[in-house]
Phi, psi and omega in degrees: 000349181300317179293324180292321177291314180299326180276001178077012179277325175243146179242142177270125180266155173053057185293346179282346181277163176305149189305314186289347180258001179284158180243159178247148173216156178287135180301144181303321181296323178292318178299315179299320179297317180294335179268007175096004179263110182254027174293122183299155177303140182300333183291338179242355185304318181284352181260348183287141179221145176259085185294144177283123180298141177283160182293330179220161181189177183282052185298309183295322179296318177294318182296312182296316181288330177294322179295334178274001177098007180295141179232359182222125178235144173239116181257111179269135184230155166266158179307129181089357183277346172063055179298319179297314181298325180288323176297318178298317180297318181294314180294324177296317179296330179276358180073024181261121175299149183213157176237128182251124183241125177268100182292341178295345180269003179303125179290320179223129180294339179295339181273003189303313184298315181295319181293317179298315179300317180293320180296319178297318179298318179297319179295320179292320178296328179279354180069030184224211184242173182238133172245123185223143177178166003276146183296336182303331179296329183258007187305325179262007181244067185304319178302324179292321178294319179296324177297319176297315183295330184259014182298151180275025175214158178298139183227131173247119180254141182237141178194169179267323184281166179288146178295132181261115180301339180287345181295319186198145176290341178291127182267116179279162170282120184269123180233155179245129178271114180286154175288140175294145179290170178301319179295319179294320178297322178297319179296320180297313180300314182298319180295319182288327179283339173052044176080005182279349178260140177301153181297337181284347181265125177259099185300314183292321180295319181288338183244025184308317183292348185275132174261095183241138173286163176305322179294320177293324176298319179300315181292321179295319179296319179296318179298321179295320178298315180297316182297317179294319180295321180297328180271352183068030183235156173291156180297133175232181184298325180298320178296319181295318179296319179296319178295321179292318180296329182293347180275355181294138175287156185268354187300324184291336181294338178284344184246000185205184177245120182271134177239124171272108189301135178233352180269159183230177183302323181295342180277350182272137172237095186220161174300148182306321182294322178295319178297318179299319178297322179292319179293325176294324179296315179294325178295320178295320180292321184286324187251015184299314182296319180297315183290313185285319186263300184294324181264001172072023181275354181299324181294340181259359178284138185273352181217197183289186182280350183297147178249118186239143181219154175237126173254117185241130178169166180296163177300139176084006182270002173106017183293309181294320179297321179294320176298323178294321178294317178300314179298318180297319180296328179273352182077021184250158171283160178246128177249120183259121178248120179276107184294338179294337177269349182269323182294132182240144182290340181273133183300130177093340183287327178299317179298322178295319178298318179294323178301316180297320181295312183288331176299320177284325181296329179295345183261003180236160172252101187199168171264131177262131176241112178267101184275157178058048179295346177298339177301332177257309184296329181294346182270345186293125183203183175298134184285111179247336180210182183298324182294321177297318181297317181288333175298320178290326177297322180299319179296311181299321182293319179299313181295324177298315180291327176296321179291327179283336180295126186274060181190199181257125178236132184238135173254144172240143178216144174272344186230085180298331181298338180282348184270124182294143181301328180298325179280327178299325181293340181273354181270147181279321183222135174235116182246128179265139180240090182284162172297132187296145174281175186303317181298317179289327178296322177298318177297323180293318177299316180294323182291319186275347171268094188304147180303326182279356183285122177290135183217153176280164181282352185275000183290127183245088183290327178299319178295314182300318181292324182278329188276327189244115180275083185243158176276170178299324179295320177294318181296320177299315180299319181295314181298319180293316180297320179296321179297321179291323177299317180290320181296325181296332180252009175052056179210168178293160177290136181238173176297329178298317179298317181293324178294315179297317180294324178294320177301316179296320180294321176299318179298319178297325180279353182072026182256146179282148178265122180254141179302323183297329181286318181279343174053229183293348183263003181297326181294336178299325180291322181290324181290319183272341187293000000 
């Protein structure tokens, strides 16, 4: 009866009494099952999911190992690889009934052991097997993992991380869930939309950067249908992108700042070569699967699938804005991580902080922007002590995790000279953001003085562009400050407002104001000062 009690089929009554005087009874759920009621236990009802089977899966691997007596499989997946869907497809093809449990829906991780035990019982009552994931939810709950491994029914576990032998002495069959090809993803989207999208809309093409499982595609397609219906419009690419973005997990927002991109290529004022580098970066992100998988170039890649870039330039030269434009072009959100808050003075803590960030990043479809990379790169120096050595380890570890991240990760730095050449060689794209020349500064002044902004005729943008060697960020600040000065006095923006705002910006920069720079407008400062 020990196995029956452990499996939740029998319950021990009156546990406060001496052992030999206790009684056993059949669990209520088992009694209900015997009487024909197959309503799942409430403890797992909210975790059950009817996963969409993937187009392909490890069917033969499961069949062969099952014939050898295997009862435990671990399917490792990359984001979008649909390990659960592939396990379901394989078990369905083998004619094995199955129960699929989404551990990510656990309300409290403290309930993990009880939920796993109940799920195993439900699978046994159904006479089938159990599919459970993601394993990351149970990574710190070893007893729950061991319960899965020792279950009296076949179990397929799915996760992103590598199987840890310390979890259980039971050795699972290790399988890898491949990413669906571009063609397979297109078929999945078409099947889920069920003809509701016009033939002119290419769902897979419009959502290429997104790593979505078939189940996530189903939810994204449904969200797109609802959004289009609410607007009284046919489904278009914008609806599909919004539905795909809605599948992102919220965990990364606790560790970063999420930006929904609103700027476009026309908003950038950069040298032509920098713009070309940015367009090449988006092309690599958009066509990566086709080149690496469909065209077989993955075998010739020297590192992981991750796409890494470095944006180098002074503050205010457009690095963050460019990352936002790249994300917008790909239809992805941008998550900004301030590395100065990640770096820890205690050895080893920085790596732990990065681990937490990338663990959450693997669950979203987004562009990662690691801002203030000088917090790490600025430490690289000649190794004189243990702290210097670990500072260099932190850089190597960050780049390693960026390469493993199955998406686009961007670093920004104000001091490219601080970055070692060995690390520069590991980056896919390096874009320089120089201080703008006079012609570009004039475009920036025109861009940041909005068309709807009321202005006086005395504004001399040619003078401002030629006299002040400022970055785009500084020019934006000046235009905004000048607009507030004018609004406070309920009048249009004048050259006086721009002169005063420029003076304030100089003070913020710690720079002296020279008469020669303000030229004929220097007296405006004295009059208003």
